[in-house]
N, C-alpha and C positions, 0 to 999 in steps of 0.2 A: 529159668529166665536169666539170661546174662544182662547185667546192668553196668553201665560205665559211669564212673564218678570223676569229677574234676576237683582236685585238691589244690586250693590257692595257697602257694607257699612263697617264701623268700628265696633269694639266690642260694642260700645255704640249706634249703629244704625244710625249713621250719615254718609253722603257722605263726603269723604275726598279727597284732591288733590293727589290721588294715582292712578296708573294704575289699570284697571279692575282686572287683575290677582294677584295684590298685596292686594286686599281687605281681611279683616278678615273673612267676611262671605257674603253669598248671600241670600237675602230675596226673595223668590219666590212668586210673586203676579200673580193673574189671572184676566184678563179682560173678563167679560161675555157678553159684548155687551152694558152694561149699567153702570157697576161699577167694581171697583177693589176690590179684597179680598185677604188676606194673605193665602197662601197655606202651606208653610214650610220654614224652615231656613236651609241652608247648610253651614257648616263650610268649609272654604277654606283650605283644608289640603294640597293643592298644592302651597300655598303662597310662600314658599321658595324652592320649587322643582327645582333642576337643576340650581339654580341661581348662584352657585359658578362658573359654566362653562361660562354662558353668561346671561346678563339680557334680559328678554323677549324671553327665549328659545322656540323653536318650540315644544319641548317635553312637556314643561309646558303648552303651549297654547293648544296642542293636548289633554292633560289630562283634562284640564278645559272644553274644547269643549265637550269631551265625557261625563263628569259629567252632563253638562247642557243639552245635547241632551237626556240623559237617563231620565231627568226630564221634557222633552218636552218643554223646553224653546225656545222662538223664538226671544226675544228682550233682549239685554243687556244694562243696564243703569249704568253709572259711571261718575265721574267727569273728568276722563282722560282715554285714551287708548294708549298703546304703539305700537311698530312696528307690533305686532301680529294682529293688526286690519286688516291687509291685508289677514290674514288667517281666522279670525272669521267672517268677513263680507260675507264669502261664505255660512255660516250656519245661521247667526243671523243678525238682524238689530242692529247696534251699535247706542246708544244714549248717547250723552254727556249732562249732566244735570248741570245747573248753580245754583243749590240750595243745601242746606245742610240737610234739614229735609225730612223725608218720606212724610208727608202731603203736603208740597210744591211740591215735585216731582210728587206725584200722581195727584194733581190738574193740573199741566202742562202736564203730560202724557194724562190725560183725554181730555184736550183741543186739543191735537194733534192726537187723535186716528184715525180720518178720514184719515190722511196722512200715519200713520203707517199701518193701514189696507190696504190701497191702495198699499203701498210698498210691503207688504207681498203677496198680490194678483198678483203681477207681476210674481210670481213663477219663480224667477231667482236665480242665484248665484250672488255674488258681489252686495249685498244690499248696498244702499246708507247710508251715515252717517247722523244722525239727531243731530242737536245741539239745545237744548231747554234752552234758557236763557230768555231774555225779549221777544224775538220772537221765531219763529221756522225756522230753516235753514236746508235744505236738500242738501247734497253735495256728489260728487263722491269721492271715496277713491282712491288716486293715488297709483299705484303699482310700486315697485322697478323694474328697468330694469334688 
């Protein structure tokens, strides 16, 4: 099963302590069952979209979701997610990464692919959150009442 990932990075290509929707760009990588390879780079033109109204706006989240769905992305990788995680986990597996560089993140993702593939195969909405730091943690995302 081929799986596309969107890695939320800065202009210089590093993971920063920013919310997924505030990244400068998304690097789209594909897992082919054995290896990761770079597909494309998408500039985040929605970075400041509707932020004057409210941080983490649903409109901004919806625009980013649409962009990533058009590119067949299934997994989002970032240092942080904001309140829109409750929206995005209906469509994507969110992954919090504890690393700054792409090679470190790819190595950790490769080591966690069995769990990510298993989560995707559940064929559900409300995917669980993965936290990849020294270990791998899978947790339920709490919804606002």
